[in-house]
ZAMARGU-4260 file (C-alpha; in steps of 0.2 Angstrom, whole numbers, plus 5000, padded with zeros to 4 digits):
<rodrens>
0) 5258/5278/5710 | 5275/5279/5717 | 5279/5297/5710 | 5285/5311/5720 | 5274/5323/5710
5) 5258/5315/5712 | 5252/5330/5722 | 5250/5340/5705 | 5238/5327/5697 | 5220/5332/5695
10) 5206/5329/5683 | 5205/5340/5667 | 5186/5340/5668 | 5178/5338/5685 | 5164/5328/5677
15) 5177/5315/5671 | 5187/5311/5687 | 5196/5296/5680 | 5204/5307/5666 | 5219/5315/5674
20) 5234/5326/5670 | 5250/5332/5679 | 5246/5351/5681 | 5263/5359/5678 | 5256/5376/5683
25) 5253/5369/5701 | 5272/5367/5702 | 5271/5385/5708 | 5289/5388/5701 | 5293/5404/5692
30) 5306/5395/5681 | 5292/5386/5672 | 5285/5401/5663 | 5302/5406/5657 | 5306/5389/5649
35) 5306/5387/5630 | 5290/5377/5625 | 5300/5363/5619 | 5309/5361/5636 | 5292/5361/5644
40) 5288/5345/5635 | 5304/5337/5641 | 5299/5343/5659 | 5281/5336/5658 | 5288/5319/5653
45) 5301/5318/5667 | 5288/5323/5680 | 5275/5310/5674 | 5288/5296/5673 | 5297/5300/5688
50) 5300/5284/5698 | 5317/5288/5706 | 5325/5274/5695 | 5324/5278/5676 | 5319/5296/5680
55) 5324/5304/5696 | 5318/5320/5705 | 5336/5327/5701 | 5332/5325/5683 | 5316/5336/5685
60) 5326/5349/5694 | 5339/5350/5680 | 5326/5352/5667 | 5317/5366/5677 | 5334/5374/5680
65) 5337/5374/5661 | 5343/5392/5660 | 5358/5387/5670 | 5360/5369/5666 | 5359/5370/5647
70) 5378/5374/5646 | 5384/5361/5658 | 5382/5345/5647 | 5369/5338/5659 | 5361/5321/5654
75) 5342/5320/5656 | 5331/5305/5652 | 5316/5307/5640 | 5302/5295/5637 | 5293/5299/5621
80) 5275/5295/5619 | 5277/5286/5603 | 5289/5278/5591 | 5287/5279/5572 | 5296/5269/5559
85) 5297/5267/5540 | 5299/5250/5532 | 5318/5252/5527 | 5322/5255/5545 | 5307/5246/5552
90) 5311/5229/5544 | 5328/5228/5553 | 5320/5233/5569 | 5307/5219/5568 | 5321/5207/5563
95) 5331/5213/5578 | 5315/5210/5589 | 5313/5193/5582 | 5331/5188/5585 | 5330/5196/5603
100) 5316/5184/5607 | 5327/5169/5601 | 5341/5176/5612 | 5331/5178/5627 | 5324/5161/5625
105) 5342/5154/5624 | 5347/5163/5640 | 5332/5155/5649 | 5321/5170/5649 | 5303/5173/5643
110) 5304/5178/5624 | 5287/5187/5625 | 5295/5200/5636 | 5302/5206/5620 | 5287/5217/5615
115) 5285/5235/5611 | 5279/5244/5628 | 5279/5261/5619 | 5266/5262/5605 | 5274/5260/5588
120) 5268/5264/5571 | 5277/5257/5555 | 5272/5265/5538 | 5278/5256/5523 | 5283/5270/5511
125) 5301/5266/5506 | 5299/5251/5494 | 5290/5258/5479 | 5301/5264/5464 | 5298/5274/5449
130) 5299/5260/5437 | 5285/5266/5426 | 5280/5284/5422 | 5271/5294/5409 | 5258/5280/5407
135) 5240/5280/5413 | 5243/5264/5423 | 5260/5269/5430 | 5253/5269/5448 | 5246/5251/5447
140) 5262/5244/5438 | 5273/5252/5451 | 5263/5245/5465 | 5262/5228/5457 | 5281/5228/5455
145) 5283/5234/5473 | 5273/5218/5479 | 5282/5207/5467 | 5299/5212/5474 | 5295/5214/5492
150) 5282/5201/5495 | 5293/5191/5508 | 5297/5207/5517 | 5279/5212/5518 | 5274/5195/5524
155) 5287/5197/5538 | 5280/5214/5543 | 5263/5207/5543 | 5269/5193/5555 | 5277/5206/5566
160) 5260/5216/5567 | 5252/5200/5573 | 5266/5193/5584 | 5270/5210/5594 | 5258/5220/5604
165) 5257/5239/5602 | 5264/5238/5584 | 5253/5245/5570 | 5257/5243/5552 | 5251/5256/5539
170) 5251/5246/5523 | 5260/5251/5507 | 5251/5263/5495 | 5245/5274/5509 | 5257/5288/5509
175) 5274/5294/5516 | 5278/5291/5534 | 5279/5310/5540 | 5264/5316/5530 | 5253/5301/5537
180) 5260/5306/5554 | 5255/5324/5551 | 5238/5321/5544 | 5232/5306/5554 | 5243/5298/5567
185) 5248/5313/5577 | 5238/5316/5592 | 5245/5333/5599 | 5239/5328/5616 | 5239/5309/5621
190) 5224/5302/5630 | 5231/5285/5637 | 5230/5275/5652 | 5219/5288/5661 | 5231/5302/5658
195) 5232/5317/5646 | 5250/5322/5641 | 5259/5330/5626 | 5261/5319/5611 | 5279/5317/5607
200) 5288/5305/5595 | 5305/5298/5590 | 5307/5290/5573 | 5319/5279/5563 | 5319/5292/5550
205) 5329/5309/5552 | 5314/5319/5545 | 5303/5314/5559 | 5306/5332/5564 | 5292/5337/5552
210) 5279/5334/5565 | 5287/5348/5575 | 5277/5359/5564 | 5261/5354/5572 | 5268/5356/5589
215) 5272/5338/5593 | 5290/5337/5599 | 5299/5324/5588 | 5316/5320/5581 | 5325/5305/5572
220) 5335/5292/5582 | 5345/5277/5576 | 5335/5261/5574 | 5344/5254/5588 | 5339/5268/5600
225) 5321/5267/5594 | 5321/5248/5598 | 5326/5252/5616 | 5312/5266/5617 | 5300/5253/5611
230) 5305/5242/5625 | 5301/5255/5638 | 5319/5263/5640 | 5320/5282/5641 | 5332/5291/5628
235) 5347/5298/5637 | 5350/5315/5630 | 5361/5330/5635 | 5349/5344/5640 | 5350/5355/5624
240) 5352/5373/5621 | 5337/5381/5612 | 5340/5393/5598 | 5325/5405/5597 | 5322/5408/5578
245) 5311/5424/5577 | 5301/5426/5561 | 5295/5443/5556 | 5286/5451/5541 | 5276/5443/5527
250) 5283/5433/5512 | 5283/5441/5495 | 5269/5435/5483 | 5279/5424/5472 | 5288/5415/5487
255) 5284/5397/5492 | 5287/5388/5508 | 5301/5379/5499 | 5310/5395/5497 | 5308/5399/5515
260) 5315/5383/5521 | 5330/5383/5509 | 5334/5400/5516 | 5332/5395/5534 | 5343/5379/5530
265) 5357/5390/5524 | 5355/5403/5538 | 5355/5390/5552 | 5370/5381/5545 | 5379/5397/5546
270) 5373/5400/5564 | 5378/5382/5569 | 5364/5373/5578 | 5370/5355/5578 | 5364/5346/5594
275) 5352/5360/5598 | 5334/5363/5598 | 5327/5377/5587 | 5311/5385/5593 | 5301/5397/5581
280) 5293/5412/5588 | 5288/5430/5583 | 5273/5437/5573 | 5279/5430/5557 | 5275/5412/5563
285) 5257/5417/5563 | 5258/5421/5544 | 5263/5402/5541 | 5251/5388/5539 | 5254/5371/5548
290) 5259/5364/5531 | 5272/5379/5529 | 5278/5375/5547 | 5279/5357/5543 | 5290/5360/5528
295) 5302/5370/5538 | 5302/5358/5552 | 5305/5343/5540 | 5322/5350/5534 | 5328/5351/5552
300) 5342/5338/5549 | 5348/5348/5534 | 5352/5363/5545 | 5359/5351/5559 | 5347/5354/5574
305) 5340/5340/5584 | 5322/5347/5583 | 5314/5362/5575 | 5299/5366/5586 | 5283/5376/5582
310) 5273/5377/5598 | 5254/5373/5597 | 5243/5388/5593 | 5226/5391/5587 | 5232/5388/5569
315) 5237/5370/5575 | 5220/5367/5583 | 5212/5373/5566 | 5223/5361/5556 | 5217/5346/5567
320) 5199/5351/5563 | 5203/5353/5544 | 5211/5336/5543 | 5196/5327/5550 | 5201/5324/5568
325) 5187/5321/5581 | 5180/5339/5586 | 5177/5334/5604 | 5195/5327/5606 | 5202/5343/5598
330) 5193/5354/5610 | 5200/5343/5625 | 5217/5345/5617 | 5215/5364/5618 | 5209/5364/5635
335) 5223/5353/5641 | 5237/5364/5633 | 5229/5380/5641 | 5229/5372/5658 | 5248/5368/5657
340) 5253/5384/5649 | 5258/5376/5632 | 5246/5385/5620 | 5255/5399/5611 | 5250/5415/5604
345) 5264/5421/5592 | 5258/5439/5591 | 5259/5440/5610 | 5277/5444/5614 | 5274/5443/5633
350) 5273/5424/5631 | 5291/5424/5623 | 5302/5412/5634 | 5320/5413/5637 | 5332/5406/5624
355) 5350/5402/5623 | 5352/5414/5608 | 5340/5423/5596 | 5342/5424/5577 | 5330/5433/5566
360) 5323/5431/5548 | 5312/5444/5539 | 5301/5433/5528 | 5300/5448/5516 | 5318/5446/5512
365) 5316/5428/5505 | 5317/5426/5487 | 5313/5411/5475 | 5328/5399/5476 | 5334/5381/5474
370) 5348/5371/5483 | 5362/5362/5475 | 5370/5354/5466 | 5376/5342/5479 | 5370/5348/5496
375) 5354/5355/5503 | 5362/5369/5512 | 5369/5376/5496 | 5355/5389/5492 | 5355/5397/5475
380) 5343/5411/5471 | 5333/5406/5455 | 5339/5422/5447 | 5357/5416/5449 | 5355/5397/5445
385) 5362/5398/5427 | 5377/5408/5432 | 5380/5397/5447 | 5379/5381/5438 | 5391/5387/5424
390) 5403/5392/5438 | 5401/5375/5446 | 5405/5366/5429 | 5423/5372/5429 | 5426/5373/5448
395) 5437/5361/5457 | 5429/5344/5461 | 5419/5347/5477 | 5402/5352/5484 | 5401/5366/5471
400) 5412/5359/5457 | 5413/5346/5443 | 5430/5351/5436 | 5425/5350/5418 | 5438/5357/5406
405) 5433/5374/5399 | 5433/5368/5381 | 5420/5355/5385 | 5408/5367/5394 | 5397/5368/5379
410) 5398/5350/5373 | 5383/5342/5365 | 5378/5324/5363 | 5365/5319/5351 | 5354/5304/5354
415) 5338/5296/5348 | 5323/5292/5359 | 5307/5284/5353 | 5312/5288/5335 | 5315/5306/5338
420) 5332/5315/5339 | 5337/5325/5354 | 5352/5333/5362 | 5360/5333/5379 | 5372/5346/5386
425) 5379/5350/5403 | 5364/5356/5414 | 5351/5346/5404 | 5337/5340/5415 | 5334/5321/5414
430) 5324/5319/5431 | 5310/5331/5437 | 5301/5324/5452 | 5287/5331/5463 | 5291/5320/5477
435) 5294/5320/5496 | 5283/5324/5511 | 5293/5340/5513 | 5282/5348/5500 | 5268/5336/5495
440) 5261/5338/5512 | 5258/5357/5508 | 5243/5360/5498 | 5249/5378/5493 | 5264/5372/5483
445) 5255/5357/5476 | 5240/5367/5470 | 5253/5380/5464 | 5261/5367/5454 | 5244/5361/5447
450) 5239/5379/5442 | 5256/5382/5434 | 5254/5366/5424 | 5236/5371/5419 | 5243/5388/5412
455) 5258/5380/5404 | 5247/5367/5394 | 5235/5381/5390 | 5250/5392/5383 | 5255/5377/5372
460) 5271/5372/5382 | 5277/5354/5384 | 5290/5343/5392 | 5303/5333/5382 | 5298/5315/5382
465) 5315/5308/5388 | 5314/5318/5404 | 5309/5306/5418 | 5294/5316/5426 | 5284/5309/5441
470) 5272/5314/5455 | 5273/5304/5471 | 5261/5312/5484 | 5263/5309/5502 | 5245/5303/5504
475) 5229/5300/5495 | 5222/5316/5501 | 5234/5325/5488 | 5227/5316/5474 | 5210/5319/5480
480) 5211/5338/5480 | 5222/5339/5464 | 5208/5329/5455 | 5194/5338/5463 | 5201/5355/5459
485) 5203/5350/5441 | 5222/5352/5439 | 5227/5334/5439 | 5223/5332/5420 | 5236/5346/5416
490) 5249/5338/5427 | 5247/5322/5418 | 5248/5331/5401 | 5266/5337/5406 | 5271/5320/5412
495) 5268/5322/5430 | 5256/5307/5433 | 5254/5299/5450 | 5267/5285/5450 | 5265/5279/5468
500) 5262/5284/5486 | 5279/5284/5494 | 5296/5293/5496 | 5302/5287/5478 | 5314/5299/5470
505) 5318/5308/5486 | 5327/5292/5493 | 5335/5287/5477 | 5320/5275/5471 | 5320/5285/5455
510) 5321/5269/5444 | 5330/5268/5428 | 5333/5281/5415 | 5330/5277/5397 | 5345/5268/5390
515) 5349/5280/5376 | 5349/5294/5389 | 5361/5285/5400 | 5372/5281/5385 | 5372/5299/5380
520) 5377/5305/5397 | 5391/5292/5398 | 5397/5295/5381 | 5399/5314/5383 | 5403/5314/5402
525) 5388/5325/5404 | 5384/5333/5420 | 5365/5329/5419 | 5353/5336/5432 | 5339/5330/5443
530) 5327/5343/5450 | 5316/5337/5464 | 5305/5344/5478 | 5314/5333/5491 | 5325/5337/5505
535) 5341/5328/5501 | 5352/5329/5485 | 5369/5322/5490 | 5379/5315/5476 | 5375/5298/5471
540) 5358/5298/5481 | 5345/5303/5468 | 5352/5293/5453 | 5369/5287/5448 | 5368/5297/5432
545) 5363/5314/5438 | 5379/5322/5445 | 5370/5338/5449 | 5354/5338/5459 | 5343/5353/5464
550) 5330/5354/5477 | 5316/5366/5472 | 5297/5369/5475 | 5285/5359/5465 | 5281/5373/5453
555) 5299/5376/5450 | 5301/5357/5446 | 5289/5359/5432 | 5296/5375/5426 | 5314/5367/5424
560) 5306/5351/5416 | 5298/5362/5403 | 5314/5372/5400 | 5324/5356/5399 | 5339/5364/5407
565) 5345/5372/5423 | 5355/5384/5412 | 5341/5396/5410 | 5338/5414/5417 | 5319/5414/5419
570) 5319/5433/5419 | 5327/5435/5402 | 5324/5419/5393 | 5307/5411/5389 | 5302/5394/5395
575) 5298/5389/5378 | 5290/5394/5362 | 5272/5388/5358 | 5265/5382/5341 | 5261/5400/5337
580) 5279/5406/5339 | 5275/5415/5355 | 5288/5416/5368 | 5281/5410/5385 | 5290/5416/5401
585) 5289/5409/5418 | 5281/5425/5424 | 5267/5422/5412 | 5261/5406/5420 | 5266/5408/5438
590) 5250/5408/5449 | 5247/5421/5462 | 5246/5418/5480 | 5228/5423/5480 | 5224/5411/5466
595) 5231/5397/5475 | 5223/5401/5492 | 5206/5403/5484 | 5207/5385/5476 | 5214/5378/5493
600) 5200/5385/5503 | 5187/5377/5491 | 5195/5360/5489 | 5205/5355/5504 | 5192/5350/5516
605) 5190/5339/5531 | 5179/5326/5522 | 5193/5322/5511 | 5205/5317/5525 | 5191/5307/5534
610) 5187/5297/5518 | 5205/5293/5515 | 5211/5289/5532 | 5195/5279/5538 | 5200/5265/5527
615) 5219/5267/5527 | 5223/5250/5536 | 5211/5240/5525 | 5211/5248/5508 | 5226/5238/5500
620) 5219/5222/5494 | 5236/5215/5490 | 5241/5218/5508 | 5225/5210/5515 | 5228/5194/5504
625) 5246/5191/5511 | 5247/5175/5521 | 5258/5178/5537 | 5263/5165/5550 | 5255/5167/5567
630) 5269/5159/5578 | 5276/5171/5592 | 5294/5165/5587 | 5299/5168/5569 | 5303/5153/5559
635) 5318/5159/5549 | 5320/5153/5531 | 5338/5148/5527 | 5334/5151/5508 | 5328/5169/5511
640) 5338/5183/5503 | 5327/5196/5512 | 5325/5191/5530 | 5339/5183/5540 | 5343/5180/5558
645) 5357/5192/5562 | 5373/5187/5570 | 5373/5201/5583 | 5369/5190/5598 | 5379/5175/5593
650) 5388/5169/5609 | 5380/5181/5620 | 5380/5177/5639 | 5373/5185/5654 | 5391/5189/5660
655) 5398/5206/5655 | 5415/5206/5646 | 5428/5219/5651 | 5431/5231/5636 | 5449/5228/5629
660) 5462/5239/5621 | 5461/5239/5602 | 5478/5234/5597 | 5487/5237/5580 | 5472/5241/5570
665) 5473/5244/5551 | 5463/5259/5543 | 5450/5252/5532 | 5446/5269/5524 | 5452/5287/5525
670) 5439/5300/5522 | 5437/5319/5521 | 5422/5329/5527 | 5403/5326/5525 | 5404/5307/5522
675) 5385/5303/5523 | 5375/5288/5528 | 5372/5286/5509 | 5390/5284/5507 | 5392/5272/5522
680) 5376/5262/5518 | 5368/5265/5502 | 5349/5263/5500 | 5348/5263/5481 | 5351/5250/5467
685) 5364/5236/5470 | 5377/5238/5456 | 5380/5222/5446 | 5399/5221/5449 | 5397/5223/5468
690) 5400/5211/5482 | 5382/5211/5486 | 5378/5207/5468 | 5390/5192/5468 | 5382/5186/5484
695) 5364/5187/5477 | 5370/5179/5461 | 5377/5165/5471 | 5360/5162/5479 | 5352/5160/5461
700) 5345/5178/5458 | 5346/5188/5442 | 5350/5206/5442 | 5332/5210/5439 | 5328/5202/5456
705) 5342/5212/5466 | 5330/5225/5471 | 5338/5239/5482 | 5349/5239/5497 | 5336/5248/5507
710) 5324/5233/5503 | 5336/5221/5509 | 5340/5228/5526 | 5333/5213/5534 | 5348/5202/5528
715) 5364/5206/5536 | 5374/5196/5522 | 5368/5208/5509 | 5370/5224/5520 | 5388/5220/5526
720) 5393/5218/5508 | 5384/5234/5504 | 5393/5244/5517 | 5404/5258/5509 | 5397/5252/5492
725) 5392/5269/5486 | 5399/5272/5468 | 5403/5290/5473 | 5413/5285/5488 | 5429/5296/5490
730) 5443/5286/5499 | 5459/5295/5501 | 5469/5279/5498 | 5462/5278/5480 | 5464/5291/5467
735) 5446/5289/5460 | 5429/5288/5466 | 5422/5271/5470 | 5419/5258/5484 | 5437/5251/5485
740) 5452/5252/5497 | 5469/5246/5499 | 5472/5230/5508 | 5489/5235/5516 | 5496/5218/5520
745) 5496/5213/5502 | 5495/5231/5494 | 5480/5225/5483 | 5466/5236/5479 | 5450/5227/5483
750) 5431/5230/5486 | 5429/5237/5503 | 5420/5221/5509 | 5433/5209/5502 | 5447/5219/5510
755) 5438/5219/5527 | 5435/5200/5525 | 5454/5198/5522 | 5458/5208/5538 | 5445/5198/5548
760) 5452/5181/5543 | 5469/5187/5548 | 5462/5193/5565 | 5466/5211/5562 | 5455/5225/5570
765) 5450/5240/5559 | 5446/5258/5561 | 5440/5272/5550 | 5447/5289/5548 | 5436/5304/5544
770) 5434/5323/5544 | 5419/5334/5549 | 5401/5329/5549 | 5404/5310/5548 | 5388/5301/5546
775) 5377/5316/5540 | 5361/5312/5531 | 5347/5300/5534 | 5346/5290/5550 | 5352/5273/5546
780) 5356/5260/5559 | 5365/5249/5545 | 5378/5263/5544 | 5383/5257/5561 | 5378/5239/5560
785) 5388/5237/5543 | 5405/5243/5549 | 5402/5233/5565 | 5400/5217/5554 | 5416/5222/5544
790) 5426/5222/5560 | 5427/5241/5562 | 5430/5244/5581 | 5432/5263/5581 | 5429/5278/5570
795) 5441/5293/5572 | 5433/5309/5565 | 5433/5328/5567 | 5414/5328/5571 | 5399/5317/5570
800) 5381/5319/5564 | 5371/5317/5580 | 5360/5301/5576 | 5375/5292/5568 | 5386/5294/5583
805) 5371/5287/5593 | 5370/5272/5581 | 5389/5269/5583 | 5387/5269/5602 | 5372/5257/5600
810) 5383/5244/5591 | 5397/5245/5602 | 5408/5254/5590 | 5419/5268/5598 | 5416/5286/5591
815) 5433/5295/5594 | 5435/5313/5590 | 5451/5323/5587 | 5455/5336/5601 | 5450/5354/5596
820) 5462/5361/5583 | 5468/5344/5578 | 5464/5333/5563 | 5473/5320/5552 | 5483/5334/5543
825) 5489/5343/5559 | 5494/5326/5566 | 5502/5320/5550 | 5492/5304/5549 | 5492/5295/5532
830) 5480/5281/5537 | 5494/5268/5532 | 5499/5267/5551 | 5493/5254/5563 | 5483/5261/5578
835) 5483/5255/5596 | 5468/5263/5606 | 5471/5262/5625 | 5454/5258/5634 | 5456/5262/5652
840) 5448/5251/5665 | 5438/5265/5672 | 5428/5275/5659 | 5420/5292/5660 | 5409/5301/5648
845) 5419/5311/5635 | 5436/5306/5642 | 5452/5308/5633 | 5461/5291/5627 | 5478/5288/5621
850) 5481/5282/5603 | 5498/5275/5599 | 5505/5272/5581 | 5517/5259/5575 | 5528/5273/5570
855) 5531/5278/5588 | 5519/5293/5587 | 5506/5296/5601 | 5492/5307/5603 | 5475/5309/5612
860) 5457/5309/5606 | 5440/5311/5614 | 5430/5295/5617 | 5412/5301/5612 | 5402/5291/5625
865) 5393/5307/5630 | 5383/5300/5645 | 5384/5286/5659 | 5370/5277/5650 | 5380/5276/5634
870) 5395/5269/5644 | 5383/5256/5651 | 5379/5251/5633 | 5397/5250/5628 | 5401/5239/5643
875) 5387/5227/5636 | 5393/5227/5619 | 5379/5238/5613 | 5361/5243/5617 | 5353/5227/5611
880) 5364/5216/5621 | 5360/5227/5636 | 5341/5225/5633 | 5343/5206/5631 | 5353/5204/5647
885) 5340/5214/5656 | 5325/5204/5649 | 5333/5187/5652 | 5339/5190/5670
</rodrens>
């Protein structure tokens, strides 16, 4: 081993001399014991992988010297232990790998060098939709439709699992990526190639952070960056500041983990933790189960941090036993963590490390709450929900406003559903979904929902039949304990049948609403409501017809479904009146914490986890029956509308091209703040009047066969046309919402793709102007690939979401940032100018570059290539081009 730290390698157990570890306590460096636990994991990875090439001794010193170096914008490498992907982002990753094999072969290299070196798991969870609900066979019907729509994609993924080494596929119908990771895939401590070391993971989904709740350091990265990690490259990251989040006190009896995470999300948004790690500590952590911690860690992207880490403690070790992990391996895990000083006792303050800053939350101050109507950080106490929504109705159009005229606040639209008459008003609930790994991984809130349903049914309460109710658990274990505890029957009676195992409503796969409901919403311009136990509620994400969407705990989802409206004060107004004329209030049916815990202790047992996960890779008969090719190079089908060889590597040579100045670029789109990846690259339905629909129709498909954008991420022709295709897109050039822009040379208003094509044909480069938090939301490589294919050379924004900036870099699109105190307004930019961006010969990280306008105005912006490695990618035209040249040379 050519490692300068080989001196600290020793066996964990003298009886097993071939099983070794790097004993960090033997560094004999006092700084180690003061490091945050999350930074200790970065340090161990740097020491273990130190080869004086990709990872240098100086990198190790920088991490050890974290207390000083955290403020100095120092770049450090990190090689995670694993990569995890879901199918929406996994399909384009496997497409890229297949195309990279072709490219390496064309350049004279060995295509089989393109192979995951770092272990990768791909969980198929994003394809299933809520097409059927409130039927005894909804689950089977939805799964059958999933296979009918996605057979070609699934065959391709099965080919990938056979063609590439180190790639494991978890078949559809198994659960949600992060819950499967928590309950099954996570090791906490790796035992590989003769060494023990901390488990760590990066994933192509922003909520990969959920695994931080178990003590596995993980976060979301762009699909492009994940592919480089799979090929053995370290992540290049700026050594982060670490905010210590101290939890004290005990939660009140009626408070759920959902209420806690929504409170923390708002708090940390106010603190400002973008680009930082958050590490939880304090005696309050000991009051939280691993499921509670995972819920809090899951929503890390919503409060903007890179990671939200809970160090491993005895509760974590107990969770591994509870979820059926091998007892001997679990004891070995504990022994390793004790040896390297990574096992935490949250009640022992002498273990508290140094932090960049400390903020505190008393869990006793948390009250039941929701978040909405358009952003996850906009927390509203349940007691204020009615008043807050009614304020939003009349407020100016924005994150907390719908701009409904005062005389229309009490508008009612009558409609008929299945032979019965109903009414819709502003605030009427039309979607109620218990969904998302954020909450379905947590037995306390799921059993709480089940017990509430039981009491509601026994009290004679019902849910109106037109409300689209659904239950999509994150794993089969949830169904198992809901059924065994006897509450599933009551959930079904209220319409919350299991409709599938996957993300479903949380990612916009909510399926269609009844036509009469859609007509009533449209006719009355009704602000209809979706209530979901998910983690994101951006406008246009959940469903095109629900303009208001609220995140809530599973019990509250059921409560609002029964009420039928968000305009209810639960403390003063009854949920409903039963057949006997009795008013039933929420407090009458809300289960106590003791009730929930008693049921959980009895029914959430290790045997369930073992039984479900022992057969997870073979239980899906439809998957087993798929016939996939066995060739090492993929045979592309030119007729396919799902899988297509991308044009990213067309014309690629081994010779580097010098980056050139971007001359006289037009502005394709001009945005305000908080443009999300949902706006840039939608995942939901393909609108019938969109460029993507026209393309699919030209290939002989009917609207019923369009499927979703997310399912077609393996086809660049669809995804380029779907870029900026969100119906809620707000472009400053257009006076109404919609996926259109002005083609300035002609003055015509066109669909964004059609305008970009016109510019491309004329040889005009493009840029995008944006405000703060550009690219917020889900990790989507197509939110960078799509603009790249449209001809966008640069984005000029006030600030970026971390993963999206990384993805832009990975595609060779320049992320430019206004200088502090400047923006489009202060500079007087209209977006109708033409922009020349001067690219110097010698580039440095975060250097200022000059921008000249055709009006004669000149200003400067920061070129957000943050590290030397990112500049290397840019010189290569992107990270994948860099990897191909490396593998082919």
